[in-house]
N, C-alpha and C positions, 0 to 999 in steps of 0.2 A: 563497860566501854564508856570513855569520857564523851559527853555530849558537846556539840558545838553549835553556834548560831547559824542561821541560814546565810548570813553574810560571809562567814568563814567557809561554809560549804561551797558557796558560789565561787570563791577564789580558788579553792581546792579543785573544783570541777574544771575551771578554766585551765589550770595547770595540767590536769589529767588529759584534757583534750589537745594539749600541745600548743595552746594559744601563746604567741610571743608578743603580740601588740593588741591593746584594746583602745579604741577610739572613744573617748569619753568626755562628757561635760557634766559638772556636778550640780546638785540641788538638794533641797531639804530631804526629799524622799530617797536619795541615794548617798547621803553623806556618810552613812555607816559603811556602805560598800567601799566608798572612796578611802575611808580610814583603813579598811582591811587591805586594800591594794597598796596603801602607803607602807604597810608593814612587811612587804615581800619584795624580792628583787628579780623574780623570774619573768614577770610580765611587765612590759614597758607600757606606760600610759601615755597616749598622745592626746594633747589638749588642743583641738581646733578652736576656732573663734565663733563658730555657729554650728548648731546641730545638723542643719542641712549639709553643710560642708563636711561634717563629721561622718555622716552616713555615706556620702559620695567617696570620701577618702577610704573608708572601709571597703566599699564596693570595688574600687580600683585595685586596692591591695589584694582582694580576693581574685579578681580577674587575672591579674598579672602573676600571681604566685600559685594559684590552684588551691589555696587554703581557704578556710572559712573566715570571713571578715566579722569582727566582733565590735558591737557598739554598746555603750552604756550612757543613758540619759535619764534625767529626772522626770517627774510626772507632769501632767498638764502641758504647758507650752513646749517643754523639752521634748515630750513625746510627740506632740503634733508636728513639730519641726522635722521629724523623721519621715513624714508621710510621702513627700515627693521622692526622697531617696529610696524608700521601700518600693514604691511603684516603679522607679527606674530599674531597680535590681530584679523585680518580679518579671518585668517585660523581657529583660535580657538574660534571665536564668543565672543569677549571681548568688552564690551561697553566703548568706549573712545570718548571724544570730544577734538579735537586738534586744537588749534588756532595758526595760523602762521601769522607773520607779512608780509606785502607786501609793495613794493614801491608805491608812489602816483600814482593815476590812469593815469595821463598824461605820466608817465614814463613806464607803462606796455607795453611790446612788443618792447622796444627800447634798450634792452641789458643794462639796467641801473645797477649800482653797486648793487650787492647782489639781483638781480632779477631772479627768476625762475618761470616757470609755474607749481607750486607745485600741483595745482588741476589736471592738465593734467598728470603730472608724476604719481600721486597716484590714478588715476581714477579706475584702475583695482584692487586695494587693499584696497579700502575704501567702506563702505556702501553708503556713500554720500559725495560729496565734492563740495564746492561752494566758489567763490570769491564775497565778498559783494561789490556791485557797487554803492549802494545808501544808505545813512544814514537812511532813513525812513524804510528800510528793515531789519536793523540790529537786532532789538529785535525779530521780527518774525523768522529770520533765526536761531538765537541762540536757541529759544524755540523749533523749529523744530529739530535742531541738537540733543538736549538731548532726545527728543522723539524718533527720528529715531534710535539713538544709543542703547537705552535700550529696545525697543519693537521688536516684531517678533523675528527673529534670530538676537541677539545682534551683534554689530560690531562697527568699528571705523568710525567716521565722522570728516571731516576736514573743517574748516572754515578759509578762507584766508582774511586777514584784511588789505586793503590798508591804509597807514598812513593818507592820507588826509581825507578819509571817517571817520576814528576814531576821527579826530580832529573836525569834523563838529558838530555844535549844532543841536539838534533835540528833539523830544518828550522824556520825561523821562519814558513813559509808557512801561512796559514789559508785553507781552500778558499772559493771564491766560490759554488759551486753544489752542489746535492745531487742524487744519483741513487741511490735505494735500490730495488734489485730486490725486488719483492714488496710494496712499500708505495707505492701510487699512489692517494692519496685522490681521490675523485670531487669535481670542482669545478663540474660543470654539471648541469643538470636535463633529464630526458627529457621533451621537449615533448609527445610523444604521450601519455604517462602523465598529465602535468599537464592536458592538454585533456580527457582522459577523466574526470579527477577533477572538473574544473570543470563538465563536462556533467552529471555526477551531482549536483553541488551545485545546478545550475540547475533540475533536476527535483524537488528536495526540497520537501516541504510544511512540514517542521520541521527546517530546517538549523541546524547549530550548529558554531561554531569552538571547538576546545580548544587553548589556547595553553600550551605548556610552556616550560621554561627555555631551550630552544634558541633561542627568539626573542630573549631578552635576551642570550644568549651571542654570537649572530651580529650583534648590534646592528641587528636588523631591525624595531625598534619602529615607526619612521616609516612604512615601507612596509607593515607589517601593518595599521596604522591606516588607511592609504589603501585597502587591500583591504576591510577591514571596512566602511568608510563607503561605498564603491562598491556593495557587495553588500547592505548592510543586514542582514547575518546577525549574530545575537547571539553573545556570546563568554563562555566560562567559562575559567578558568585553573587550572593547578596552583599550588601555593604558590610553586614556583620560577619560575613564569611570571607571577607578579603584577607588574603594571607593563608587560606586553606592550602593552596599550593603557591610557590613563589610567583609573584606577579610578573617576573621576567621569563617565566617558563613558556616555551613555544606553544603549548596546548592551552594556555590561559587566554581567554578571549577578552574578559573584562567583567565589570559589574553589570547586572541587569536592573531594570526598574525605572523609576521616575527620572532619575538622572544617570541612567545606565548608558553604556557605550552602544552606539548604533549596531555594531556587529553582534554584541551580546543579546540585545533585544530581538534582532532578526533571527539569530540562531534559535532562540526559544520559540519564536513564532513559526519556525519552519522545521524543527526537529520532529522525528517520528517516535523517539523514546526519550523521555526526560527522567533521568535517574537523580532524584533529589535526596539530599542528606542534611538533616538538621535545620530545616527552615519551616516557619509557620505559614508561608505563603500569604503574607499580609498585603494590604492594598498598595503599598509602595512598590512592590515588585510585580504585582499581577496586572494592574490596570483593570479594565473590565473583565470580570471573572469569566464570563462565558466565552471570551475570545482569547483567553490565556492558553498558550501552547495548544492551539485548536486541532493540530494533526497528530498529537503525541499520546502514546500510552504513558501513564505517569506511575513511576515507582517512587515510593516515599519511605525512607528510613527515619524514624524519630523516636526518641526515648519516651515521649509523652503521647499516650494513646489519644488524648483529647485534641492533639494538633493534627491528627491524620483525618483527611476528608472533612475538616471543619470549613475550610474556605474553597478548596479545590478538590473535586472528586478524584480519588486515587484508585488506580487499577490494581496495583500490587502493594499493599501496606506491609511494612515490617516494623514492629515495635522492638527497638533495641538501642543500646548505646552505640553511638557512631563508631567509636574505636573498636568495640567488640565486633560489630557487623563488618566493618571494612577489613579487619584482620582475617576474618573468615573468608570474606570475598576474595582476598588476595591469593588464597589457596586454590581457587577455582578458575579465576579469570584467565582469558587468553588475549591475543592481539586481535582487536576488532577494527583496526584502522581502515577508514574509507577515505582515500585520497581525494576523491571527487567532492565529498562533503567538506573536507578541510580546505580545498581550493575555493569552494563557494564562500566559506567564512572569511578566508583571506581576501576575497573580492570585496566583501562588505567593509572590511577594515580599510582597504585602500580607497573605497568609494567615499567613506565618511570616517576618517581617522579621528581619534580623540585628541583634540587640540583647541587651544584658546586663540581667539583672534589676535594677530600681532598688535602690540601696543608699545608706544615709546615710553610710556609711564611704567612705574613699578607694578608688576603683575603678581597675583598670588602664586602662579605657576613658577615664576622666577624663584620665589622663596622655597616652594616645595622641592623644586629641582635641586636647589642648593643643599637642602636636607638630605635628599637622595644621595648626593655626591659625598657629603662630608661625614655621614654617619652610617657605618656598616652595621653597627649594633645600636639599637635604641628602642625605647618604648615611646610611641607617639600617642598622646592623649588629645582628643579634640573636644571642643565644646560643641554647640549646635548652631547650625546656620549654613550660609554659603561656604564658609571656609571648610566646614565639615565635609560637605559634598565634594569640594575640590580636592581635599586630602584623600577622600575615598576613591577619587578618580586617578590622581596623579602620584600619590605616595607609593614608592616601591617597597612592598612588604615581602622581604626575602628572609631566609633563615637568619636568626639573630635579631629580627625586628618583630614588633608586635604593635598592632593598632587597636586601641580601645576607645569607645565612645558610648554615649547614651543613644541606643538605636531605636528601640520600640517606643519609648516615651518621648524622646527628643527633648531632653531636659537642659535648658540653658542654665549655666552656672555649674555644670558638671566638670568642666575642663580643669580649672585650677585645683580644686580639692582632689580631683581624680589624679592629677599629677603628684600631689603630696602623698597620697596613698601608694601610688605606683613606686615612687622613689623610696619610701620607707620599706617596702617589700623587696625592692631590687636596688640596694645601695650602690652596687658596682656597675649598673647600666645607666647610660645617659637617658634622661627622661625629658621629652620635648612636649610642651603643651601648646596647642594651636587653638586660638580663640578669636572671636570677633570682639570689637570694642564694646558691644552690648553685653554679651555673655560674660566677658571678663569682669565687668563691674558687679555681677550678681553675687560673687563670693570673693571679692577682692581683699576682704579682711584676712584671708588666709596667707597674705604676705607675712603676718606676724608668726603664724605657725611655721611656715617654710624657713623664715629667718632664724627663729629660735631653735628649730630642729637641724639647722645647718644643711639644708637641702639645696644642692646646686642645680635646681631646675632651670631649663631654658624656656621662658614664656614668650611665645610669639603672638602678638596682638595685631590682627589685620584690621587696621582702623580705616573704615570708609565713611565714618560719621553717620552711618545709618544702621538700622536693623535690617541687614542686607537681604535676607531671604524674603521677608515680608515685602520689602521694597520691590524686589524682583517681580513678585506677583502683582503688586500695584502698577508697576510699569507695563507689564504684559497684558493684564486683564482688567485693570481698574482705571484706565485712562490717565495714568501718571498722577493720580491723586494720592500723594504721599502722606496719608493721615497716620499720625502717631509713630512714625518711623525715623524722623529726622532727630538725631540726638543732640542737635544744637538749638532746637526750638524751645521756646519758653516765653516769658513776658515780653522780651524785646521783639521777637519775631511777630508776636500777636499785635503788639502796639504799632509796628510798622507794616503790618499786613504782608509779612514775609519778605520785606525789602532788606532788612538787616538781621544779622545773627551774631551772637557773641562768639568769642574764641571757644574752641572745643574744650569742654571740661569733662574729666580732669586732665591735667597734664600727667600722663602716665609715667613719664620718666621721673618727674619730681615726686610723684606719689610713691613709686618704688623706692626711691632714695630716702624718703621720709621713714620708711620701715627698716632701713638699713640694707636694702637690696641694691642691685645695680640696675641702671636704666640706660638704654641706647635707643636713639630714634633714627630711622632709615627712610630716606625719601627716594633714593635712586637705585637702579639695578646694580650699579658698580659698587655699592656699599654693602650689599647683602653678605657676600662671603666673609668680609672682614668682621662684620657684626657677629657672625657665628663663631669665628675664631676667637674673638674677644670674650664671648660668653663662655667658651670652653675653659678659659683661664680661671674663671671664678669657681673655685672648688668647695667653698663653704657657704655661699649665699646664692639665692636665685638671681637670675638676670632676666629682666624684661626687655624684649626688643619690640618696639612699636614700629610697625611697617605702615607707612601712610600710603594707601592705595586709592585708586579711582572708584568713586561711588557707582559709576556706570558699569563696572565689571559684573558680568552675569555668569551663572552656572548653566552650561549647555553640555549635552542635550538635555531636554526637559519634555516630559509627556504632558500634553494638554490635560486640564482637569476633566475627568470622566472619559479619557481616551484609552486607547489600547497601546500595547508596546510598540506598535508601528506608527502611532500618532506623535512623532517626535518633532519638537521645535529644535532645529539644529543650530540656529543663530538668528539674531534680530538686530 
């Protein structure tokens, strides 16, 4: 049997795994892999302009397609530039396989040029990481990496590839099967536990579903909707769970948590059974742990055993894939509608509806409402900040729409490259990126990628001249001391003691145009609809729409720091 190099085997393995796109940036330790990729036509190489953007693009590609995102970077700084993206994917359970170049084995540990222990650096933020020490192990390790990334609770896997290992000749065989001792993810649901949970739900007077991101990850939206409609039980979602059922459904109350709807938070605080699916119960949704859902028996379905009873004590744990568990549940559930409970929730909605204070100036909600009206199908990608929370409150996520963002890590700079990856994976769907002026600048170099790949993204920049979310905290809790948040501050403002500021930089419209993209600036509500109509005409290049909004716009409701779900600031 003819032997082949490790570089050739890697490319063969990618084809065997059905990889269509690889997001890569070259370097000395991966140049031979790049050469092998050049010699084939089955896998398309996407060349972003920064490794952090590269891994975010692969992440969004994975989230929106359900496939594994694949990255290739060189050693040293190429590898370390992946760290933020790996942590982002790890928090949000995104399947990635990331290949990093490494110096030859005899140089490892000798402070060689562009050498870092990337497996050690990323051990706590990857599902699995390994340096390939022997050529004969390469095929098995790659096969295991894809399996580990997409099974159980999905997550990022890192494979470190020493250059000399990849140059060695060895078997051309790529394994067909995986058998990892000690890693046997659960794929079934314990029927006894499930029936116990449903019996508890049937006895409840104030039952409530809490839908987390696990429903979206397992593509269980349709079967969850079936269960909800059979039972008549109302639903709240986490931010990552938004869209688990259509947001215009009569049983959907809203998001809960720090910026959750009043009715959603009150429902959690007053329910007697909380049936939770696919959520980690992190601090952004619980507030004070000992006062979270104080009257409720808690049922928790999660694929990850470690997530159950880690933060909140669970009365009935069920370790299972959300889709598998809900499919089984749909066979047993009946109608448990309690009209008195639904009326109580309706009263909270009427008492404190989710709405922004009326404003004559252009408001973020004006923009989001226009997106709701103009796009029946779309992937909406957000960056991180006030705009993200506003989108999670007001964007209608109905069948045909998908909302993705960096949830657990809250990574500024995710939005633009996330849009690139989403559009590459879904070329026939509109992709709308919503970002603040701060986050947009963190990976703005991806205009080059988007233009050269002919991606007609619609990039919405909410420009309030500040790092808005931090500014909101400074306004509410730090005596309006806007330290490090004014994006026009610098030498002039220091020299004049804050009396003078230069014009905002950059000029987003000119910057977009300098890359060959389109740019539109919007000041007034009356211009919003036309801006989106114009953007939709650009079918080969991205369009940036800069929306100039009031710095004083705030995201309400908001839980006070250290507060409970009932300690909501409604307006200020």
